[in-house]
C-alpha positions in Angstrom: 16.6 3.8 -5.8 18.9 5.2 -8.5 17.5 7.8 -10.8 16.0 6.4 -14.0 15.5 2.9 -12.5 11.9 1.7 -12.8 10.7 -0.1 -9.6 9.5 -3.7 -10.0 5.7 -3.4 -9.8 5.1 -7.1 -9.3 5.0 -6.6 -5.5 3.0 -4.3 -3.2 6.2 -2.6 -2.1 7.3 -2.0 -5.7 3.9 -0.5 -6.6 4.1 1.8 -3.6 7.6 2.9 -4.6 6.5 3.5 -8.2 3.4 5.4 -7.2 5.4 7.5 -4.7 8.0 8.4 -7.3 5.3 9.2 -9.9 3.8 11.5 -7.3 7.2 13.2 -6.8 7.4 12.4 -3.1 10.3 11.3 -0.9 9.9 8.3 1.4 9.9 10.6 4.5 7.2 12.8 3.0 4.8 9.9 2.3 5.5 8.5 5.8 4.6 11.8 7.4 1.4 12.1 5.3 0.1 8.6 6.5 1.5 9.1 10.0 4.0 6.2 10.1 7.7 6.2 10.8 10.2 6.3 8.0 11.3 2.7 9.1 7.7 1.5 8.6 7.6 3.1 5.1 10.9 1.3 4.3 9.3 -2.0 5.5 6.3 -1.4 3.2 8.4 -0.6 0.2 10.8 -3.5 0.7 7.9 -6.0 1.1 8.8 -6.8 4.7 5.3 -5.7 5.8 2.1 -5.4 3.8 0.4 -2.1 4.9 -3.2 -3.4 5.2 -4.1 -0.9 7.9 -2.7 2.0 5.9 -3.9 1.0 2.4 -6.7 3.5 2.2 -4.4 6.4 3.3 -1.7 5.3 0.8 -4.4 5.0 -1.9 -5.5 8.5 -1.3 -2.1 10.1 -1.0 -0.8 8.2 -4.1 -3.9 8.6 -6.2 -4.1 4.9 -6.8 -6.8 2.4 -6.1 -6.4 0.0 -3.1 -6.8 -2.9 -5.6 -3.8 -1.6 -7.7 -1.6 -1.2 -4.6 -2.4 -4.6 -3.3 -2.8 -6.6 -6.4 -1.5 -4.6 -9.3 -4.7 -4.4 -11.2 -6.8 -1.3 -11.9 -10.3 -1.7 -10.6 -12.7 -2.5 -13.4 -15.6 -2.6 -10.9 -17.4 0.3 -9.2 -15.7 1.6 -6.1 -18.3 -0.2 -3.9 -17.7 -3.5 -5.6 -14.0 -3.0 -5.5 -13.8 -2.2 -1.8 -15.8 -5.2 -0.5 -13.2 -7.9 -1.1 -10.5 -5.7 0.2 -12.4 -5.0 3.4 -13.1 -8.7 3.8 -9.4 -9.5 3.3 -8.4 -6.8 5.9 -11.1 -8.1 8.4 -9.8 -11.7 8.0 -6.2 -10.6 8.6 -7.1 -8.6 11.6 -9.1 -11.5 13.1 -6.0 -13.7 12.6 -3.8 -11.1 14.4 -6.3 -10.9 17.3 -6.4 -14.7 17.5 -2.6 -14.8 17.7 -2.6 -12.2 20.4 -5.1 -14.0 22.7 
């Protein structure tokens, strides 16, 4: 992304890019920190893949809430209240994936 250009934060990928740049990290650095390939990080940032399985690690490394990364909203709830719907969403998506594989 060219210097001075603000990423579109209306998507998960755009918010990841914005948070990464705010943290002063290169794409490869963040990929290494969350143990994914640079290609996977590119897929996350270009909205080809939503990183549900890595959302907690991204949240920690980028100092953002999972809710903000996924939905663009700062959590107004306590962390326990905030995480329950996200875990339910992740569980449901994983169930769908397992059903597709069987």
